[in-house]
N, C-alpha and C positions, 0 to 999 in steps of 0.2 A: 516216656522218652524212647525214641527209636534206638535200639541197641544193636551193636554189631554182632553178627553171628560168629560163634567161636569155633565152628568146625570146618569152615571153608579155609583152604590154605593153598599155598603155592606148592607145586610138585617137587621143588628142590629143597623143601623144608624137611630135613631128616627127623626132627623132633615131632613134626606133625604126622609124618608117615608112621613113626613108632607109636604115637598117641592113638592113631586109628587101630593099629594092631593090638595094642594093650586093651583097648575098649572091646575089641572082638574077643580077645582071650578072656576078659573078665566076664563077658556075657556067657561064655561057655562054662566058667567056673561057678557063676551065680545065675542060673537060669531065671528068667522073668525079671531081671534087674530093670527098674524104671529108667526110661530114657533120660529124664532130668538128672539122674545120678550119674549115668554113664557119660553124659555131656560135660560133667564137671571134672572128669578124669584128666589129669595133665601129666606130661612127661617133661622133666626139667633137667638141666645140667647138674651133675653132682658138684659139690663144693670142693671135693678132694678127688683127683683122678684115681687115687688108690681105692676108692669106693666104686669105681666103674665110670662109665661115660654118661649114663642117664639114670634118673630115679623117677619112680611113679608113686603117687598117692592112691592108686586105684583101690587097694584092699581096705584102706582106712575109710574111704568114702562109702564103700559097699557094705561095710560091717553092720551099720545100724539097720538099714532097710532089709538086709538079709538075715538079721538076728544071729550073726555068727561072729566069732572072734576074728579081728583083723589078721592075726598071725596065721590062722587056719586058711583064710582066703588067700593070703600072700603065698603060702606054701603051694596051694593049687595053681596059683597064677604063675609062679616060677616054672612049674612043670610045663605049662602051656607055652610060655615064652621061650623056653629052651628049644622048642620045636621049630622056632622061626629060623630061617637059614642065615640071617645076619647076626644072630645073638650067640656070643661065645660063652657068656656066664650070666646067670640070674640068681640073685641071692636075697633072702629076706633080711631086712635091716631094721633095727629098733622095734617099735611096737607093731609094725606092719607095712613099712615101706618096702619097695622092691628096687634093688639096684641092678642095673644092666650094664654089662660090658659087651661092646660090639666087636665083631671080627675086624681085624685091621683093614681088610679090603673095603669095608663099608665106609670107614673114615677116609681112606685113600680116594675113594670115588667122589668125595665131597669136592676135592680139587677139580675133578673133571666137571662136576656140576657148575662150579663157579665159572670155569672157562667157557662152558657151553652157553651159560646165561649171559655172560658179559656184564654190562652195567645194569642189566635187568635182574641180576642175582638178588634174591631176598624179596622181590616184589610178590605181593600176595593178592588173593581174591577175597580175603576176609571180609572186606567192606561190602562186597556184592553190589556195588554201585549206589549204596546209600548216599543221598544227596546232602552234603554238608556245606553250609555257608560260613566262611570264616571272615569275620570283620576284624581288621587289625590296623594299627597306627591311628587312623582317624584323628590326627592332630588338628587342633584348631588352626585355621590358616591365618593366624595373627602374628606369626614370626617364623624364623627358620626352625627346621627340625633340630632338636637338641638330643643329648645323649640319653635323656629320659625316654624319648620316643624310640630310640634306637633298639633298646632291648625288646620292647613289644613288637617292633617291626621284624626283627630277626626271628624271634620266637614264633610269631604268627606265620611268617613265610616258611620257616622250616616245618612247622606243624602242617601246613597245607601240603608241602612236598611229601611229608611222612604219610599223611592220610591217603594221598594219591598212590603212593607206593603200596599201601595196604588195601587198595582196591575200592576206595571211596570216590564218589564223584564230588569234586571240590570246586567251589566258587570263592574267589578272593575278592573281598569288598572293602572299600574305604568310604567312610561316612563323612562328608564335608559339612562341618558345623558352620554354615554360611547364613544363619539367621540368629537373631538375638542381640543382646546388648554388646557382646564382645566385638561383633562385626561393626556395629555402630561406632564403637570406640576406635577400632582400627581405621575406619573410613575418615574420622576426624583427624587421626594422627597422620595419615597420608596427606590430607589436605594441608596440614601445617607444614609438612615437608615440601609440598607443592608450592606454597606461598614463598618459602625460603628459596626454592629452586628458580623462581622468577624474579628473585632479588628483593623480596619484601623482608624488612627487618622486623621480625616479631618473635619474641622469645617464648619459651615453653610456658612460663608462668602467665604471661599475658594472654596467650592463645588458650590456655587451659580454662580461663574464666569464660570463654565463649562456648565451651563444649558442654554437653549434657551432664557428664560425670567426671570432668577433668581430663587432662591429657595423659592417657594410660600407657601408650607405647611410644617410647622415645629412642629405640635402638637405631643404629645407623643403617640397618637393612632396608628401611623404607626410603632412604635417599635415592637409590637407583630406580625404585618404583616411581617416585615422584618425578624424577628427571625424564623417565619414559613417557609419563603423562604429559609433561610439558612439550615433548616432541610432537605429540598428537594434537594437543589443544592450545598450545601457546599460553597466552594470558587470558583466554576467554572464560576461564572458570573463576577469575577474581573480579573485583569491582574495577571501576575505571581508574582508580588510583593504585591498583595492585594489592588492595587489602582484601579481607574476607568478604565474599559475596554471600547473598542469601543461600541457605542450603538447597533451596529448590533449583538453583542454577547448577550446582555441582555435585550434590550428594550421590545421586544414582550413578552418575558417570564414574566418580571416584570409587565408589563401592564396587561396581562391576569390574573395573580395570585393576583395582587393587587385589581383589579376590582371584582374578585370572592370573595375575603375575605371581601372587603368593603360591597358588596351587602349582603353577609351572615350576617354581623353585623347589617346592616339596617333591614333585614328581622327579625332578632332576636329581635331588638328593637320594630319593628312593632307588632310582636306577643306578646311582653310584654304589648303592648297597646291594644291587642285584635283585631288586624287588619290583614286580609289576602286578598291579591289580586289574582284574577283568572289569570291575564295576567301581565307578566313583559316584556315589549316591549323594544328592544334594538335599540338605535339610530343608532349605527354602522351597525346593520343588515338592518335597513330600508334604509340607504344610499346605502349599497351594493346591495340591491334588485332591484334598479332602479326605485323604486316607486316615488322618487322625480322628476326624469326626466319625468316619465309617467304623473305625475300631471301637470307639466309645459307644456308638449305637449298637454294635454287635454285642458288647458286654451288657448293655442295658436290656437288649432283647432276651438275654439269657437270665435276666433277673439278678444281675450281679452288681448293680449300682444302687446307691441310696443317698439321701441327703443327711448329713450328720456333722458333728464336731469331733475332731480327734482329741484324744487325751493329751494334755500338755506333755511334751517329751522331757525326759531326763537328760541332762547333759547338754550337748550342742544342739541348738535349735535348727531343725531341718527346714529347707526352703518351702516345703509344701504344707507347713502347719499354719493354721489360722484359728483364732478364737471365735470364728463365725462359721455357720453352716457351709459346707462345701459338698461337691459331688464326689462320693467316695466309692472305691472299688473294693469288693469283698475279697481281698487277696488272702485273708486268713483262711478262707475255705480251701486254699491251694498251698498251704504250708508256710505262708508268710507270718511274721510275728505280729503284724498289725495291718489294718486296712489302710489303703493309700488314696490320697487325693488325686483326682483327675482334672477337676475344674475348681478354680478358686471361687470365692464368694462373689466376685465381679463377673463371673461367667467365662473368664479366659482360661485356657488350658495350662496345666502345670507342665514342667519339663518332662515329667514321667509320662504324661499323656502323649506328648509328642514322640517320645521314645517308643511307646507302645505302637503308635501308628507306623513308625519306621520298621520296627521288628515284625509287625503284621505283614508288611510288604515283603520282607525277606522270607517269611514263613510260607508264603504262597508257593514258592518254588523250592522249598528245602524240607528235608526230614529232620535235620538237626541244625541249630544255630549255635555257633561258638563265637563269643566275643573275647578278644584279648585285651585286657584292661590293666591299668595301673592298680597297685595294691590299695590305693585310697578309695576304690570303688566297691569295697567289700559289702557295704550295705545295699548295693544295687542289685545283687544277685537274686535274693529270694523274691523280691517284688517283681522283677522281670520274668523270672521262671514261673511265678504264679500267673502273670498276665498271658504269657505264651500258652501255658497249659489251658487257661480258660478260653482263649480265643480259638485254639485249634482242637479243643476237646481231647487234649493229651496226645495228639498225633505228632506234634513237632516238639522235639527236645530242645532245651536251652542249657548251655554250659558256658562257664566263664573260666578262662585261664588268667590268673593273676600274675603280674610281673612286678617284682620289687624294684626299688630304685637302684641305680648304679652309681657308685662313688668313683670318680676318676682321680687317680693320683699320679704324680711324677716326682721322682727324686724323694719319694716318701711323703710328699705334701699334696693336699687336695688341690685340684685344678678347677677353678671356678669361673674365671673370666674369659670372655671372648670379645675382642674389640668390635667385631661386626654385630654381634647380638646384644652386647652390652652387659649381660648379667649371667650368661651360662655357656657351657661348652656345646658348640653346635655339632651336629652329625658330620658336617663337612670338615670341621676341625679334626674330628676323630679319624675320618677316612684319610685325610691328608697326612696325619701323623703316623698311622700304622698300616693302612691299607685295608681293602675290603675283606680279604680272606681272614686276616687276623681278627678283625672286628667281629665277623660272623661266628667264627669258631669259638672265640673267647666268650661271647655272649651266651653260647650254648653249652658251656662246660659246667654250668650249675643249673639246678632246677629253677624254673622261672620264678617261683614264689620265695626263693632264698635270696637274701641280700648278697650283693657281690661288689668287689672292689676291682676296678679295671686299672691295672698298673701298666702305664704306658711303657715303662722301661722293661718290665718282665715280658710283655707281649712281643717285643721285638728281639729279645735275647735269644741267642742260639745255644740253648742249654736244654738238658733233659727235663728240667723243671718247667719249661714252657711247653704246654701241650700242643700248641699250634705248630711250633718247630718240630716237636717230637713226632707228630703224625705226618707232617709234610716230608720230614727227613726219611721216614720209613718208606713212603711211596717213591721218593727220589732214589733211594738206595735200590729198591726193586727195579726201577727203570734202568739204573746204572748197570746192575747185574745183567739185565736182558740185553743191553747194548753191547756189553762185553761178550756175551754169548753169541751175538750176531757176528762179531769180529772173529770169534774162535771157531764157530761151527757153520757160519753162513746164515743169512737172514731167513732163508726158507725153513731152517731147522727149528726156529723158535716162534713160528707163527702159531696162532691159536689152533688152527687146523692140525698142524703137526703135533703140538703138545697134547691135544686131545687123544692122539693115538699112542701116546707114550705109556709104557709099563710103569705103574706107580707102586708096585709091590715093594720097592726098596725104601719107601718112606715109613720107617718103623721105629726111629729113635723117639725117646720120650718128648723131646722138644718139637720134633716134627709132628708128632701126634697131637701135642698140645695146640699147635697152630691149626691143625685140621679140625680139632674140636671147636676152636674159636670160630673158624669159618662156618662150621655146621650150625652154630648158634645164631648166625646173623638173621636168617629169615624169621626165627622165633623172636629175636630182639625187635625187629620191625613191627611184628604183630603186637607184641607186648607194649612197645612205646606208643603205637597208634591207639591201642585200647585205653591206655592211661593218659593220652594227650600230652606226652612228655618227650619232646624231641631231643632233650639233653641226653637221653639214654643212648642215642646214636653217636653222639660225641664221645660218650664214655666207651662205647664199643670200639670206636676208632682208636682211642688211647690204649685200650687193652690189646687190640690186634697189633698195634704198633709195638707195644711192649713185648709181645710174643715174638714178633719178627726180629726185633733188636736182640733179644735173648738168643735166638737161633743164630744170628749173625755172630754174636760174641762167642758162642760155644764153638763155632767153626774155627776160631783162632786157635783154640786148644786141641780140638778134635778134627783132624783133617777130613775124616769121613763125612763130616757135616757141612763141609764147604760146598758151595753151589756149583762151582766150575772145576771140572777135572779134565784137563786137556787130553789125557790119554784114556779116558773112559767116557765116551759119548753118551751111552745109555744111562749111566748113573747121573751124569750132568743133566740130561733132559728131564729125568723124573724130578730132580730138585728144581729145575727151571719151571716145570709145570706148577710146582707149589709156589714159587716166587711170583709167577704170573697171576696165579689165583689170588694171592695176597694183595697184589696191586689192584686187581679187578674188584675185590671186595672193598678195598679202601675207596676206590673211585665210586663204587655204588653207594657206600655210606656217606661219603662227602657230598655226593650230588643231592642227597636228601637234605643235608645241611646247607646246601647252596654254596659250597666251597669248592673252588677249582684246585685240583691237586697239581703240584709242581712236578716237572720232569727232572729237574736237577736243582741242587742248592747252590746259590751264588754268594 
């Protein structure tokens, strides 16, 4: 798998700068230290500010290859680090960790870095342009997008933003499942609604007997689709009496126009959520292009296919098992738990074979493929990883981000019904109920593979317990302070250019320094979240920064020296306004990764 380099970083990452200096100091203390050991050295925030601003594991990592005690290396390392101009204190902690306390001006300058970078603060070159294709949503075009699709959509989109912020080259892709039995069933369901739209009296049970597998989709959402088809074709798709015509008359037309209208509705819902894909790939087009057969032929040429019978599975019977010889892929050679069928005994391709052809198509232009899938796709990962490794000789990585289901509740009770969809809560229902920003942020407050409950009442509550409100309120408060400062000192005094020139040496209180430490950690948070493929870490950062700011605000009620505006002390006010502006800028930068628009004021 293509791995992201861990040493490239943005120049405004204080932790990355210190990490480089620690590595240089460690090489001086341990001459001849292997590069692979030095590259693993990290500098992290301390859990308790009383222990300093940063801690490093450098001595612990170097001890074994150097054949020295960690504490001895740590002692030598502290001497070297104390020579650095920005280090005020370096102390050995525990079995060999080193805690660092920075001089106040180093932290104070973080505010200046945020102001200078603007919404680009925290952006990194870590990815060095590594090409990543992220496929997400890919909902079957057989109905409206529902809340189950919503979480994967938000996670995938935020992950794409996050990876771009970390310096990766990202392509967003949606795979349209427009082939197979589900689309056949959808086409027949639309035709039933079409017949009703032209006045034909035919109920679901009667029509279902005419279909290949019964009438599967009966939601009201197909009614406007059918009405639109009537506007285009009138009664031409029915027989002379208005009843069902032979499928050769209508099937291809109904199929094409239904898919077009369903995908248009899906795109509209996605745009309502703030999501746009660069590529919409058609399954039908992939099959017609011959890419599936080409991928199978490539595996065959590598000697990775054979004719055989799979062992009867335990538990649930998978779709690709037959008690007859099939064409099997040697996926166990690439870490899978069993070989996989690519062609059935009748010579037709399995769904897995079709997926291989599609992923082979993506791999041609990507270094890493990431699929954002529902938690019920767990068995899919090892087989597809094996196939991609085999097809690309290990040059293209394959990863999956799993999203657990979302349970929507209101007034403490599950919300299940949607009149339009018939059986589930649609994405449009959710957006209409609480709004885009609340949906996106809330979906990102937990790790994707953790189950979550989306409480409609809690998401719109204006309380500290609502993280959406809590973070937006912090940004709105910052903006309110800056507007008040404009009225007090004039607009020119609080421009970014003016605040960059402000003396920040007065920012020395414990709560101010706590905020500065939090600001300093953001670029590191971006890199760590991108490496882990976990955009929820950015939402957590927003909540933590908002908490720090609200604490600073509340402390100002008791301690007047901490208040942001001092009408009779312009210089003190401007230094604190620089910090407020930096907080607002960092929040905007973080929220932009989440795809959330910050509010200017709370209403």
